[in-house]
N, C-alpha and C positions, 0 to 999 in steps of 0.2 A: 503494500500501500503506499509505505513511501520512498517515494521518486526523489536523488539528489537533483536529476536535472531540471528538476524545476526552478533551481535557485543557482542563477547565473552569477558565474566570478565576477568581482568588481576590478574590473582591470584598470583601473583612475586610482583608486588606493591599495590595490595588492592584497584584496578582502576576502571573505568571504561570511554572508550572512544565512543563516538559518532560522526562520522562526524565533527574531528578536535575540537569538545569541551568536556570536561571531565566532567562526569553527575553525582548526588549523588541524595538520596531523604532527603526529608524533612518531616515532618509534618504542617497540618495546624494551628499548636499553632506555631512553631516556626517561620512561614513566618509571620502569621499576627500580631504576639507581635515586630517583626522585623519590618516592616511598620509603622506599628503602633506609635513605638518608634520614628521613621527617621520624620512622618507626625507630631509628637505633638509640634515637633521643631518647629513653625510656622515661626520663624528669618530666614532660610535658605530655598532656592529655593531647594527642595530636588525633584520637578516633574520633572525636567529636567535629573538627574542623574537616578530614578526607571525608567525611559522609555528608556535611552538612556542606561543603563545597559543591557536592554532587547536586544534593536535592535542589538546591537552589537553583543552579542552571537549568536541570533537566524540568523543573515544574513551568519556570518560565517561561520554556518550549515545548512541553508538550500544553498549557494553556491557549499558547497560537494554534498549534496543527489541531488540537482537538475540542475548540470551539464550538463547531457547529453540528459533531457527530456524536452518533449512540455512544454507548457503552459498549458497545461489540464492537465497532469501528474503532474508535477510540483504544480499545486492545490492541488489535490486528495493527493500529500505526503504531503504538509503545511498541508492540514487541518487533516490529518492519524495522523502527528506528532503531533499535539498538543491536538489530544484525547487519544494517547497513551501513553503521560507524563502526565497526571491527571489533564490538564487545565480546559475543560472541553469541550466545541463543537462551531467550528466558521464556518460555512459556505462561501466562498471565490468566490463563483460563480459568484457574481455581478463585482469581480472586473477586472477596466480598466485603461487605459493609463491617466485616468483621475482621478483615484484612487476610492474612492464608499464611500456607507455606510453601514454597516455590525451590524446586530442585533445577540443577544443571549440569550437566557434565559436557559442556562447551563453553570456556569462559577466556579470554583475552588476560586477565588478571591472574588467574592462576598458572594456566599454561605457561605465562612467558616468565612469572616468577620463575617455576622451579627448572625452565629451561636456562637461566640466568644464573641462579643462586643455588639449585637443590630445595631440599625440603623447609618448609619455614615453619616455626613453628606458631604461630599464629593465622587464624583466616588473612587472607590477604585482598580479598575483591571488598574493598569500602566503595569502589564505587556504583555497585551493583546494589549496597546497600541505600546507597542514597538514590538512586533509580527507581527502588522500588518504593522507596517514602514519597517521590514525586508523584510516582503513578498513583499509590493509595489518594492521599491527600487530593490532586488534581482532580480524579474520577468519583471521586465522593464526598469533595467539598470538605475535607478534612481541614484544620490548620497544622503544619507541618510541627509545631510545639507540644502538638498531641497525639503524635505517633512514637511509635517503639519501633525499632528494626534492628534484628540481630543476624549473624552469620556463624551455623554451629557447626556444619561442614566444610571442608576447602581440600579441593584437588593439590593444592604447594602443599599440605601436610600431610599427605598419603591416602586421603579418602578418596572413595570413588567418583564422587560427585560433590557440587556446592548447595549446602543447605541454608535459605535464608527464611524467617519467620519476621512478618508484621502486625502490629496492632495497635490497637487505642491503649494511649499513656503518656507519664510524662515522658515527653520528648529526651532523648538521647544523644543528641548531636546540637548542632550548632544551628542558630536559625540569624539569619542576614537582612539588615534595610534595603528596600529598592533601589535599583542600580542610577545612573544615570546614563541617558543616552548615551551613542560613541560620537567623539567628535574626535574629525579627523582635520588633520594638519594641511592645509591647502599651499604648500611653498614648492617651489620646482626642487626637485631634486636632480643631482649630476648624474648622466648617466654613467654606466661602468665604464665609457670611452674605449669600450671592443667592438670591430666592424662585424663580428657573428651574435651579438649579445641578441641584436631582433628575433634572428633566424630560429635561435635556438628555443628561444623564448617562445615564440608563434608554434615552435613545433609542440611543445607542453601544455601549452595552455589550453586549458579546457580535461587536460588528462586526470583531474580530481574527479572528475564522473564516471572514471572506470575503475576509480579505489572504492571498492563498496567490497562488505563482506558477503564470502562465499557460501556456500551450503551449511558451512559449522560457525557462519558469524565471525567470521574473521578476514586480517587483510594481507596476506605473504606479498613483500612485492620490493623490489633491490635487495635483498637478503636478509629482510626483518618482518616484524609485524610491525602494520601501521597500524592506529587507530586515528577517527576522526574527534579530536577531543571537543570539547565546549572550551572557547579559549576561557573564560572565568571559572570555570573549573579547574583545571589546571596550574592557571596563574594563582588563584586563590591557595592554594596548596602553598607554591613559594610563599605568599606576603602573607599567611597568618603562621608560617613556621617560623618568621622571622619575627613577628609579631610576639609570638610565643618563648621564644627564647631569649628576645631582650625581655623578656615579662619575667624569666624564670634567675637567668643567670646575669642579666644587665650588656653592659657595654660588649663583654668580650660573647655573650651569645651573638649578639649583632653579628659581629666579626666573624665567628667560626660559623654559622650558619651563611654567612655570605660564601664561605669559601667551599661549603657543603653544595650550595645549586649552584656556582661554578662549576664543580665538580662533574654534575650530573648534566651539565651544559657541554663539559668534554666529550663526556661518554655520548652523546647524541652529537657531535662533530664527528667524534671519533668513527662509531659502528654505525650511522646512518648515511654519513657521506662519502665513506668510503665504501659501504654497500651499494649506493647511490654511483658510483664511480668506476664499479669492475662489473656494472649490470650491462646485459645485452642493449635495453636501451642506449644508455649512457655510449656505447662501441658504436652502434648504427648512428645516432642522431648528434652527438657531442665531439666524441675522439678524433671524426676527422675534421675538424677544426684545428687541434693543439697541437702547437710546437713549442711550447716553452713550460714551465712550470705556475709561470704567473696566466697561461692561458686555461691553465685546472681550474685556476679560483675564480677567474674571469668565466669559465663555462659553468660551473659551481651555482653561480648568483644568480646567472642566468636561467637555469632549471627551477632553482628553489625562489626566484620571483613570481614563480606560480601557485604554490602550495599556499598561499594565503597570509605568510607571516611580515607583511610588510614588503618595500623594496629597498633588497639590498643592494649598496654600492662602494665601492672602496676606492679612497682619495687616493694614497698612498701605499706602494706595495712595491716589496723586498724582502730577500728573507730574513733580514733582522729587522724589520718594522714595516708595518702596516694599519693605517686608520682606515676603519671601517664605518660607515655609517648606514642606520636603515629608517626609511620615512615610515610613518606612520606603523611602527613595529606593532605586534600581538602582544607582547608585554606591558609597556608603558600605556597603551589605550586600555588593555584591562586593569591597567590599576585608578587610572582617573574615571574610567566608569564606577567601578568598585569602593576608592579612597579616595577620590581627588588628587590632590596635588602632594608629592613625596619629597621628604627632605636630600635623598640621596637616589642613585642610581637604582632601577630593578629590573634590568633586563640582562638578567642572568644567563637565561636560556642560549638568548642571541651573541652573550660574549661568550661563554664558555666554548658554544659551537663555533664560532670567528678562531680561537684559540687552539681549538681540534683541529680546523681546517688546516690553519698555518705547519702543526705538525706534522700531519698528514702529506701533504704537498713537500716539504721543505727537508723533512726530516726523516721520511719511510722512503722505501722505496716503491711506492704505490704508484707511481706515476711509470715508472718501466713494466707495469704489469706483476706486480709481486704483490699480492694481496694482504694484510696483517688482520683482519678483522677479526682477532678472536681476544678471550679474555686475556690469556698470556700475552699479547701483543699490546693490549690497552694498557698493563701494567706495565709493561716494560716503556713501552713509552712517555707516561709519568714517570717514571723514576730516570728516565733520560735528564744528563747530565744538562744537556741545550734543552732546555725547557722554555717555553714561551709565556711571558707572563703579560697579564690583563689587567689594563686599566681603563677602568669605565668611566669614560670624561663627560658624555651630555646624557640627556634621557626628557623626552618628552612631559614624564610626570611631573619633572621637577622646571617645566618651564619651557625647556628648549623646542628647536623648529623638528629637531632628530636624535636618533641615538647615535651616538660619538663612542669607538671603544678604539683602544691603540694598545698594538698586540705586539711586544718588545722581546728580543733574544738576551 
C-alpha cells in the first residue's frame, strides 16, 4: 500500500520528505555503532529516549498517512511502510484497543546487531518498540504518555523471534513537544567543481525509489544493509545522548559523547563509502571518470548528493588537509526542527563520514581495487599513525549558512 514513488526528491535542497518527516538513508554499520555507543553508557537511562524518538517521528508520519483511512487500511499502511523503509516485517493484525503481543522473525536491528557484534545481552530493537507505540496511539487515539511497550524476546540475544507487548499504562518512554517546520537555507552553494559531477549525480538521481524493503523487509545494497530513517528519529538519538551525558557527567560527558558520535560517523564513512566505491554500480557509472585520488572523493560526493543528506561539496582538498561543506545538511536541519539554536556544531555523522572518507582514499589501497571493508580493517584504520583529525567549524544550527568541517592529517 505504501508507495515511495509518490514522494518526489527535492533536488533543489537535496532532501526527501514523506508525510511530514524528512527521510534519510543510513547503513547498518552506522546505526549499530551509534546504538551501541549509547547503550555502553549504562549510567544514563537511554531506553526512554531511544523508544521515544521513534514513537514521536512515526506518529507524526502515520497521522498524515492514515488521516482518511479505515482501521484495516491504516494497519496495512503501517505494515507496508515498515517493510518499505527496511526495518523488517511486522504483523499488526492482532492489534486491539487493549494493545497486543507481536512477534516477528524479520528485524533489521536484531539481524544486523548480531552480524556486527555477536550476541547481545539485552533486546536491541528499540525502534520497533517506538513504532508500535506510535501505531497504537494513532489508530486508537491514545496519548503516548499512557502507553507501555516492552520487548521480551530478541533474535540478537539468541531467541528465535522478537516479541513485543503493548498496552495501556504509565508511559515508559520520553515524550517530546511539537516540532518546528523545516527551514532551508536558500544560499548559493559552490559546486564540487568537477566536470563529471552533473553526469554522475543525474545517473543516480531517483535511485532512492529502488531502495525499498525486499520480501524480508530488508534493503541489501552496496555490501551493507540500508535503512530509510526518519531523520529526526536518528538525530534525536544523537542530541538526547549528548544532553543526557552532560546532565550526568558534566562537561566531560559532552566531550566524550561528541567523540563517540564522531566514531559512529567514521564507521559510516568507512563501511558505507567503501561498499559504495567497490559496488557494481560504482564500477559502471563512476569509475570510468576517475583518474586521481581526488576524483574518487569528487565522485563519492556526486553520488551521495542524491541521498537526501543535503548538498556536499569540497572547498579545499589535498592528502593532508580538506575543507568540506554541506548545504542544508540533515543533522543541522533536524536540530533546528526539534531544539532551535545550538551553542556548538551538531553534525557528527557528516563530519565523521568526511573523516572516514579521507582515510579510505588517501591511507588505504581502496582506489587500487583492494577493499578493506572488514571489522579488522576498520580497527586498523582507527589505530593508524597517520590519523586524520576532525574540526567542526560551522553549523547551520549555530546560525551559519552551511556546515563546514576541516579534516587535517
